[in-house]
N, C-alpha and C positions, 0 to 999 in steps of 0.2 A: 686511235680509233679511225676507221675509214670515213671518207667523205660521204659514202652512202649512208652510214649509220647516222651521221650528223644531219643529213638531209631528211632521213626518216623521222628523226626526233623532232626536227623543226615542224614538220607536217603534223606529227602527233600533238605537239604542244598547241599548235593553232587550233586543232580540233577540240582539245581539252578546254581552251579558253572560250571557244564558241559555246560549248556545252555549259560551262560555268556561267557565262553571261546570260544565257537563256534561263538557266535555273534561278539566278539572282532576280531577273526581271519577273519571272513567273511567281516567285515567292515573296516579292516585295522587299528585297534586300539590296544594299548598294555596295557591299564589300564582302569578299569571301576570305576568311581566315582559317588556316588549317594547321593544327598542332601535329608535329611529328610524334608527340608522346614522350613519356619519360619512363625510366626503369622504376619499378615499384618494389619496396622492401617486402620481404616475406613477413608473415605474421609473427610478432615477438622476436624479430631477428634484425640484424644489421646488414644482411646480405640481400641483394636484389635478384629477381628473376632475370633471365635473358631479355634484352630489349627487342621488341617487335614493333616496327614502325606502323603508324596509322596508314592503311591502304590508300586513303584519299591523298595523303602526302606523297606516297610513292607513285601515284598516278601522274603526278606532275614532274617528278624528277627521280633519277636512279640513285637516291641517297639513303641507303638502308640503315646506316649507323650514324644518326644525327639526333640523339635524344635531346629534348629541350629546344629544338629548332621550330621555326614557323614559316609558313608561306602566307603572304598577304597579296590578294589580287583585287584591284579596282578596275572595272571595265575601262578600256581605252588607255590604260597605263601599263607600263612594263611591270610584270610581277616582281615582288620583292621576296628574297629569302633572308630571314633572320637566322643566322647560323650560329648555333651554340658551340663555342670552343673553350671549355673551362680551363682555368689554370689549375692543374691537378697533377700531383706526383704519385698518386696512388694507382691511377689507371692510365691506359693509353688514351691520349687526347686525340679526338677525331681530326684527321688531316683537313687542311683547308680545301674547299671545293675546287676541283679542276676537271677539265674534260670538255667534251663536245657540247654539253648542255648549259655551261655556266654563262655563256654570252647572252642568253635569253633572260637572265635575271639580274636585278640589282641586288647584290649580295652585301649584307651588313653583318659583320662578325662581332659577336658579343661573348663575354666571358662569364656572365652570371645572370640569374633570373631577373634581377633588378634592371640591368641594362636591356634585357629582352623586353621587359614590360614597358620601359620608356619608348623603345622603338615601336612596339605594338600600338601603344596609345597614340602615337603620331599618325598611324595608318588606319585606325579604326574609323569607320563611317558612322553616321547616325543610326543606321540600321544594318549592323554587321551580322553575318552568318558565321558562327565560330564552330568549326567541326573538330571534334576530338572526343576521347574517352573521358567520361565524367570523373573528376578528381585526379586526373593524371596530366593536366596541361602544364604543370610546372610553374604556374603563376596564378595570380588572383583574377585573371581574365578567364571567366568560366565558359566552357563550350555551351552553346544553346541548341545545336544540332537540329535546325528547323526541319520537321518532317517533310514538308512540301519540297524543299530544296534537295534534301537527301534522296527523295524518291526519284527525282529527275536524274541526279548523278548516278544512282545505282542502276537505273534503267539503261542509261547510255553506256555504262561501263561494261555491260555484257558483250558488246561488240568491240573486238579488239582492232587497233590500228596496225598497219604493217610493221611499225616499230615494235609494238608489243609482241607481235607474232615472232619477230626476230629474237627477242629475249626469251620467249617461251620455247623456241627451238633450242636455244642454248641450255635452258633448264632440262629439256628432254635428253640432250646428249649427256649431261651430268648424270641423270638418273639411269640412263642405259648403261653407262660404264659401271656403275655400282651393281646393277642387276647381273651383268655378265660375271663379275667377281663373285657375287653371291651364289650363282649357279655352280661355279667351280668349287666353292667351299662345300656346298651340299653334296656334290659328286664325290668330294674327298672325305665325307663323313663328319663334317664340322658340326658343332653345336649351334644353337640359335644365336648365342652371344658371339661366337667366332664368325658366323656369317655376317652378323651386324658389323663387326670390326672390319671385315673384308670389304663390305659395302662402303663404309666411311672412307677407307683408304683409297679405294678405286675411284670413288666419286669426288675425292678431294674436299669433303665436307667434314666439319665437326658436328657433334650432335646439335649444337645451337644453330647451325646453318640449315638443318633439315627443314623442309616446309611443314612436316608433321612427323610425329614419332614413328620410327620404322615398325611395321607389322611383319614379324618373321616367325612363322609357326610351322614347326615340324609335326608330322603325324596328326593326332587328334586336335592339336592346337590350331590347326587350320579351320576348325569349326567355330572358333571364337572370332567374330568379325573384326574387332579391334584388339587383337592380342598383342601385347607389348611387354610381356614378362621376361623374354629373352633368357631362357634357361642356359646355365653354364654347362650342364652335364649333357654329354652326347647320348642320344637314345640308343637303347640296346639293338633295336631293329628299326633302321630308318625306312619309312614308307613313302613320305611325301614332304614337299616344302611348298608353303604359300608365303610369298613375299610381296608386300605392298609398301613401296618405298619410292620417294621422289627426289628431285633435285630442285634447287632454287638459284635463280640468277637475277640480280638487281631487283629482288622482291617478287619476281614472277616464278610460279611453281609448275613442276610437272608432277603427275600422280600416276604411277605405273604399278600394275600388279601382274605377277606371273605365278603359275602353279606347275610343279614338276613331280613326276612319279619316280620313285626309286626302282632300281633293277628288281625284277620279279613281281612287281605290282601291275600285272598286265591288264586286269579289268579296270583299275583306276586310271592307268595310262590311256586306255581307249576312251574313257570318259573325258579326260583332259583334251584329247584330240577333237572329240565331238564338240566340246564346249568352245574350243578355239575356233572351229569352223563356224559355229553359231555366232560367236562374237564378231567375226569378220563380216558376216552377213549384216549384222546390226550396225556395224561401223559404216557400211555403204548406205545406210538409211539416214545418215546425218546430212540432210539436204534442206535448203531454204524452203520454208512453208510447212515442214514436217512438224506435226504435233508430237512433242516429246512424250506425253502420257500414252499416246497411241503406240509409239515405238517401244515404250516400256511394256505395254500389254502384249505386243508382238514377241518380245523376249520371253514372256511366260508361255505363249503358245508354242514357240520353238522349243522351250525347255520341256514342255509336255511331250514333244516328239522324242527328245533324248531319253526321258524317263521310260517311255514305252519301248524304244528301240533297244535299250540296254537292260530291259526286263526288271526295272525297279518298280514298275507298276504293271498291273495286269489289265488295266483298262486302256482305252484309246488316248491319244494325245489330247484330243478335244475334251474328253471326260476328265483327264487330269487337270486341265485348265479350269473347266467350269466348276468342278468340285472344290477348287482351291488347293488341291494337292501341291501344285507348283509353288504356292506361297510358303509352304513349309520348307521347301528346298532352296527357295530364293526369297528371303524375307526383306531384302533391302531394295532400294531403287536402282534403276538401270544406270543412272549417272547424274551428273551435276555440272553446272558452269565451273570453269577453271580460269584462274588468272592471278591476280594479286592475292587472292585467298584461295586455299585449296577447295573449299566449298564456297565459291564466289557468290556474293550477295545478289539478290534480285531474282532468284530462280522462280519464285512464286508470284512475282509482281505481274499485275494485269495491264499496266500502262504507265506512261511517264509520270502521271499524276499520282500514282500509287495504286491501291487496290490489291486484291489477292486472288489468285486462282488456286484453290485448294487441290491437293493431290486426290486421285481416285479414292473412293470410300474404303476399299479393301487394300489399298496400297499407301498407307500413311507416311511411309518413309521416303517417298519419291521427292527429291529436292529440286526438281526442275519441271515446271508445268507449262512453260511458254512454248510458242512456236519457235522453231529454229530460224535464225537469220544469218546472212553472210557476216562473217567476223566473229561469231560465237565459237568458243572452244569448249567442247564438252567431253566428259569422260564417258566411255562405254564400257561397263564392267558387270556383265552378267555373272552369276555365281550358281553353284550347286553345292550345298553344304549338308552335312549330317550332324545337325545340332540336337543334342539329346533332349533339351527342354521342348523344342518344337516337335520332335518325333514322338515324344510322349503324348503331346496334345493331339497329334494326328492319329496315334494308335487308339485314342479314346473316342475318336469321331466316327461317324457313319462311313466315311471314306476309307477307313482302315482296311476294309475287305479288299480294296483294289490295290493295295501296296504289297509288293513281294518283300516281306520282312526279312527273309533269309538273305536276300541280296543286299538289302540295306544294312543289315548287321555285319555282313562280310566287308563292306566298304567303309563303314563308320570309323574304323581306326585310322583311315587316311585323312579324316577331318573334313576337307572340302576343297572346292575349286573356285578361283576367281581369276579372270583374265581381263585386264584393264588397259585401254589405250586412250590417248588424248587426241581428239579429232577436231579439225577445223572445218566449220561450215563455210562454203563459198557460194558463188553464183552458179557453180557447176558441180563437178564431182568433189566429194569430200577429200581432205588431205589429212592423212594419218601421221601426226607429228611423232608419235612413239615409234611406229614401224620405220619411219624415215630415219630416226636417230639410231635405232639398232642396225639398220642397213649400212649406215655410215661407219660402223665399227668394223665391218667385215672387209 
């Protein structure tokens, strides 16, 4: 690893320690203990689900495959990593920690839970904050997850350090490679499952590496927001592809969506172009001080214009917005925080001490209600969908008279459109990490 990466990590860890110390002081704790977590057995089975590390653990170090491990931090002391390296001939044993970050930790390697518990008890303070999933800590030292402490950590985690942005850029490049391969598969007539396999191969990820299950919908399946069925059969008439798929690097995620029209689907192709132009306008709105709910509402106003321009409605753009017609075609939020979790935590939080800013009354699925700040990475993902359930509700409403149902029914077999980029808020112009990653492939 380069000296620049090591330097960025050192600065990152310094900031994490300052935030942890402030959170401990504010919540009345003297020690921070973070469990990486463990693999949990499936119900009535002896097989475990894939391991996913506690994001608080990953915030401190890039050790994504260390089940049973712990971090112990006492202010003014070097943090300790209790690293679980079991004696196991059934599975691959995690390699001993190495790399640019290890010099910043006192590393104690243990081989079983008893040894881990002994080391933990040596480091516990009188008032320890123990962070982890209930029932999965791997010892009888139970997490207490103090709300006041977690609120401060979650609030601070929204703004990424330069080190984190570097990792997120790497995750974006992984996702971009997969998306390019998926488009080639679609153009070649592949099935959803075949496109999925092409994505995995090009991105260099297995299914357990993905930050979330790939959403790959051909034709009307693009109208299912979280469609993951991956049909093996190729459609008789390919009309469209909606693919929402990301990459993961050292625990950090990218979250990218693209929509494509098949040859001959001219009206749908024109809608895709219009939605991409709209999405790029919204990406330029990712600026410090911008209310994200206001940006979300602007997306609906712009969508009203597209519905009117493409004759999906007979009313004005403003009328489509005020009557709630746009909510039928765009039922989800404009975007969310992104980082160690795809839907990064803290999006509704009102301040470091906690509290909640609810989403707008008619837009309950908006996951981010804060003002944007430098260092935040957010998704911008407006959509336009032909969802039968919602269209039925619209048809039964008083606004139905303003909808051109012939146009809607002609486009419904194409499913829907979503364009999603990951955008970094700065002190100046936004930086589009997704477009940057795609540009690097050309």
